[in-house]
N, C-alpha and C positions, 0 to 999 in steps of 0.2 A: 925630462920626466920625472926624475927624483926630486927635483927642486918643486914641482908643482904636484907631487903625490898628495893625495887626500882631499884635493880641491874638486868640487863637483858643480857643474852648470846645468840647470833645467832650462830647456828652451820649449817655447810653445808657438808654432808657426800659425799663421792665418791659412786656413784649408783651401788654397788655390794654389796651383802648380808653380806659379812664378814666385810667391812667397814662400812655398815650401822649400824649392830649390836654393834660394837665397839663405833660408835659415839652416839648411843642411850643410851648404858650403861654409857658412859660419862656424857651425858645429865642428867641420873638419879642420878649420883653422885652429880653435880652441883645443881640439883634441891632440893636434900637433904640438900644442905649447904645454901639454901635460894634464889638462883638465879632463875629468870623467864627464861623460854626456849622458844626459837623460832627456829624451824626447817625449813630450806629450802631444798627441795629436787626436783630432777628432774622427768618429767613424764616417762622417760626411767627407768625401773626398780623401779616403785613408791613403797612408803612405804606400808606395809601390815597393813590395817586399824585395824585388830584383836590385833596388837601388840603395838598400840600406846597407850602412856600415855596421858590419857584425860586432864592432867594438862598442856600440853605443847600447843603451837601455831603452826601449819603447815601452809607451803606456798609452793605449787608445781609451778615450772617454766616449760614452754612448751619446753623442749629439749627432744628429741626422735632419735631412729636409726633404720635403717632397719634391717631386720634379718641377711642379708649378712654382714652389718657393725658390728652388735653386735657379730658375730661368727668369726671376724677378729682374725687371728693368728699373727697379727702384733700390739703387745701392744703398741709401740710407735705412730704407725700411729693413732690408735684408741683413745689414750689419747689426741693426737694432735686435733683430730675432737671434741672431748668433751670440751676441753678447748676453743676452738674456738666458738662452738654453744652456751657455756653456758654465754658469755661475756655480751651481752647485755640483755637477760631476767634476769640474776643474778643482773646486775647494775640496772635495773627498779625495781626489787623486794627489793633490799636493799635500794634504794632511798625513797621507798613507807614505808619501815619499820622504817627508820630514819626521816621521815617528821613529821611535826608539828602535823599531824592528829593522830598519833599513840603514840605520846610522853608520853601520859597518862598512857602506859604500863611501863613506867620507862625508864631511860636512858640505852644505850646499853653499856656494858662494853668492849665487844671485839666480834670479829668473830673468831670461831674457823673452819677452812677447813682442807680438807685432804691434805697431801703432794704432791699428784698428781694433785692437782687443782692449778696449779701455775697461772692461770690468775686472781686468787682473790687478790694476791699482789697488782698490780696497781689500782684496783678498791678500795679496802680497803684503800689504800693511798690516793685516790681522795677524800675520805669520811673523812680522818683523824681518821679512826676506826683502834685501834689496832687489829693486826692479830696473832692468835697463831696457830700452825700445829699440827694435830694428824697424827702420823704414826702408823698403826694399827699392824705392825709387832714388833717382839721383839727387844730389845737393840742391841743384838748380830748381828742381821740381818742388822741393820742400820749401825753398826760400819764397816760391811764387806762392804756394800754399798759404804761407804765414802772413802774406799780405792781402788775401783776398778781401778783407774788409776795406782797405784802402783803394783796392781796384774796383770795388763796387761804388764807393763813394766817389771816385773820379770819373765814373761813367764808363769804365773798360768792360764791364760785366753788367748784364749779359753782353756776349760778344756781338758785335754788329758788323755785318759784311761790308759796310762803307769805311770801316777802321782797320780792316785786317792788315794793312800795310804800315799802320801807324806804330813807332817806337813808342814803348811804355817808359817815359821819362825816368820813373822810380826803379825801373828795372832793365834799363839800357845795357845790351843792345837788344833785349827781347822785345818782339813785335806782338800785336794783338793776336795775330794768327797763331803765335807760338803758346798761347795760353791753354791749360788742359781743357778739353771738350766735356761738357756734362752730358753724361749718357741719359737716356730716358727723356720724358717729356717735362719733367719738372726741375729745371736747373737749380732752383733755390734749396731744395733736398741736398744736391751735390755740393753747393757751397757752403752750407751748414756742416756737412760732413767733413770737408776739406778744413774748415776752421778748427773743428773739434780735433783732428788728426795733428794739425800743426801746434794746437795748444796742449795736447797730452803729454809731451816730453817734459813740460815745466814741472810736472810732479814726480819726475823719474830721477834715477841716479845717473842717467846718461843716454845718449841718443847714437845709435849706429847708422851710418849712411852707406849706401852701396857705391862709392866712389874713391877716389885718392886725390891727395892734395895737389898734384901738380896738374890734374885735369880741371878739377873745380875748385881751386883755392880761393877764388873771388867769392863764389856763392858759399862756401864754408865760412869765410871771414863775415860774410853778411849775417848769417844765422848766428855764429857766436857772439857777434857785437850787438845786433839789432834785436834778434827774437830770442835767443836763448843764452843770455849772458852768463847765467848762474849754472848751466848745465854742461858737463863735459860733452864734447862732440867727437866721436871717433869714426873716421873713414875706414872702411875694411879693405877695400881692393888695392893691390899692388901694380905699380905700373910695369908693363911688360916691354 
């Protein structure tokens, strides 16, 4: 703790429970290594007070959605709204956290945000703040998203029932039936969102994936060598 004294990390999770849980677990790991933790979260799907670590600092930003918007079956449209509505509240909150009034808490080492929150990139850059991304899915899922353009070109997407048992040569031993299913009625929107998510880490200082080397070493190697050769990749979980 003494060795890491004064280093602070700001984390901003996507406001859905699985993403929040993963981000808070990462925060616990970083705190155990001596980092001070600040969490920014939206009013929409706000954090459960009973689960909060009392050693962290929390800041809520006024971003919310109607019931109709929150129930949307169009993921690309929803995440577009989320990214637009978060811009100014997040910028104002981050500016306050980086201001001279709060520097007594220690300098900020970096911002860690979800891969779906692409609006954080220009804001972090404007503050000259390193940004690291967290993808809560496994490494194999990320590796598949990264080759969606190739899968479309080869005819694996959209998924055809007649090809479900076919092994995808470029991703062996993954079969067509193992590919992520597009929610809603417009799979093209989902494919575009997947491509955006897989490309976003290229402009980051690193990508954290919810896995460990012994479990998904092959997928991690594929990501490092073929998709993100210039971006540090960090598996977070430990083998038990």
